[in-house]
C-alpha positions as CSV (number, residue, x, y, z in Angstrom):
1,X,-25.2,11.5,-16.0
2,X,-22.2,11.4,-14.4
3,X,-19.5,9.4,-13.8
4,X,-20.3,9.3,-10.2
5,X,-23.6,8.4,-10.6
6,X,-23.0,6.3,-13.6
7,X,-20.2,4.0,-10.5
8,X,-22.8,4.4,-8.8
9,X,-25.5,2.3,-11.4
10,X,-23.0,0.1,-11.7
11,X,-22.3,-0.9,-8.2
12,X,-25.7,-1.9,-7.9
13,X,-25.5,-3.9,-10.8
14,X,-22.0,-5.7,-10.2
15,X,-24.2,-6.6,-6.6
16,X,-27.3,-7.5,-7.2
17,X,-25.0,-9.5,-10.3
18,X,-23.7,-11.3,-7.7
19,X,-25.5,-14.3,-6.5
20,X,-27.4,-16.1,-9.4
21,X,-29.8,-19.4,-9.0
22,X,-30.5,-21.9,-10.5
23,X,-33.5,-24.9,-10.1
24,X,-35.0,-27.3,-10.9
25,X,-39.7,-26.2,-10.8
26,X,-40.8,-30.2,-9.1
27,X,-44.7,-28.2,-8.9
28,X,-45.1,-25.3,-12.1
29,X,-47.5,-23.1,-12.7
30,X,-48.6,-21.4,-9.1
31,X,-48.9,-18.0,-9.1
32,X,-46.2,-15.4,-7.7
33,X,-46.4,-14.7,-3.2
34,X,-45.1,-11.6,-2.3
35,X,-41.1,-11.4,-1.4
36,X,-42.3,-10.2,2.0
37,X,-44.5,-13.6,2.3
38,X,-41.9,-16.2,2.2
39,X,-40.7,-17.5,5.1
40,X,-37.8,-19.0,5.5
41,X,-36.7,-22.5,8.0
42,X,-33.8,-24.4,9.3
43,X,-33.2,-27.9,8.4
44,X,-33.5,-28.4,11.6
45,X,-36.7,-26.8,12.1
46,X,-40.2,-28.4,12.9
47,X,-41.7,-27.9,9.5
48,X,-45.6,-27.7,9.1
49,X,-47.8,-29.4,5.8
50,X,-45.9,-28.4,2.6
51,X,-46.0,-28.7,-1.1
52,X,-41.6,-29.3,-2.3
53,X,-42.4,-26.4,-5.2
54,X,-38.1,-26.3,-6.3
55,X,-34.8,-26.7,-5.7
56,X,-32.9,-23.8,-5.6
57,X,-28.6,-24.1,-5.4
58,X,-27.7,-20.1,-4.8
59,X,-24.0,-19.2,-5.4
60,X,-22.0,-16.2,-5.4
61,X,-19.0,-14.3,-5.5
62,X,-17.7,-15.0,-1.8
63,X,-16.0,-11.5,-2.0
64,X,-18.8,-9.3,-2.9
65,X,-21.4,-10.9,-1.3
66,X,-22.9,-12.7,2.1
67,X,-24.9,-15.1,3.2
68,X,-27.7,-12.7,3.5
69,X,-27.5,-11.5,0.0
70,X,-27.7,-15.4,-0.8
71,X,-30.8,-16.0,1.0
72,X,-32.9,-13.1,-0.1
73,X,-32.5,-14.0,-3.2
74,X,-33.2,-17.6,-2.6
75,X,-36.3,-16.2,-1.3
76,X,-36.9,-13.9,-4.1
77,X,-36.4,-17.0,-6.7
78,X,-39.4,-18.8,-4.3
79,X,-41.4,-15.9,-4.2
80,X,-41.6,-15.8,-8.2
81,X,-42.2,-19.3,-8.5
82,X,-45.4,-19.1,-6.0
83,X,-43.6,-21.0,-3.1
84,X,-44.6,-19.1,0.6
85,X,-41.2,-19.9,2.4
86,X,-37.8,-21.8,1.6
87,X,-36.3,-24.8,3.9
88,X,-32.6,-23.4,3.9
89,X,-30.0,-26.5,3.6
90,X,-27.1,-24.4,4.7
91,X,-24.4,-22.2,3.2
92,X,-21.0,-23.2,2.1
93,X,-17.9,-21.4,1.9
94,X,-15.3,-21.7,-0.6
95,X,-12.0,-23.9,0.9
96,X,-8.8,-22.6,1.4
97,X,-7.8,-24.4,-1.6
98,X,-9.8,-22.6,-4.1
99,X,-9.1,-19.3,-2.8
100,X,-5.0,-20.1,-3.4
101,X,-5.8,-21.1,-6.6
102,X,-7.8,-18.5,-7.5
103,X,-5.4,-16.4,-5.7
104,X,-2.9,-17.2,-8.1
105,X,-5.1,-17.0,-11.7
106,X,-5.2,-13.1,-10.9
107,X,-7.5,-12.6,-8.0
108,X,-10.3,-11.3,-8.8
109,X,-12.6,-13.3,-6.7
110,X,-12.5,-15.1,-3.4
111,X,-14.0,-18.1,-4.3
112,X,-17.5,-19.3,-5.2
113,X,-20.0,-19.0,-1.5
114,X,-22.6,-21.7,-2.4
115,X,-26.2,-22.7,-0.8
116,X,-28.8,-24.2,-1.2
117,X,-32.3,-24.9,-0.9
118,X,-35.7,-26.3,-1.0
119,X,-39.0,-23.8,-2.1
120,X,-42.6,-25.0,-0.7
121,X,-46.0,-23.7,-0.6
122,X,-47.2,-24.2,3.4
123,X,-50.8,-23.7,3.3
124,X,-50.9,-23.0,6.8
125,X,-48.8,-19.4,5.7
126,X,-51.1,-18.9,3.2
127,X,-53.2,-14.8,3.3
128,X,-56.2,-15.1,2.6
129,X,-57.7,-13.4,-1.2
130,X,-58.4,-9.8,0.6
131,X,-56.3,-9.5,3.2
132,X,-53.7,-7.0,2.2
133,X,-56.3,-4.9,0.3
134,X,-56.1,-1.1,1.8
């Protein structure tokens, strides 16, 4: 493998590994759903009847991630747990103090971006069996 290909692979791995998600499962044993079936709600939205599946907390370096990557990772984790939607509880950027301390310590990253969500199962969003079949 050439150095360029190795560097590209390493770059992809670093970006993918930049967001981590901790979870507290509330409703275990659900079958995973396709990532594309996981809807995103905001706390202020009118949310249909649902069952809470898990509490999700994501974090990632603010220098190497953006909000879209954080939301994608939360959706991915929800899908694995069998949730077909998440309710975002917001994103928090690192404060100036955290950034400054990190800068003094070597400045590898700009601090931690954090976000949370509740993974939920919404029956009205569920696709009937066989709907995805060709």
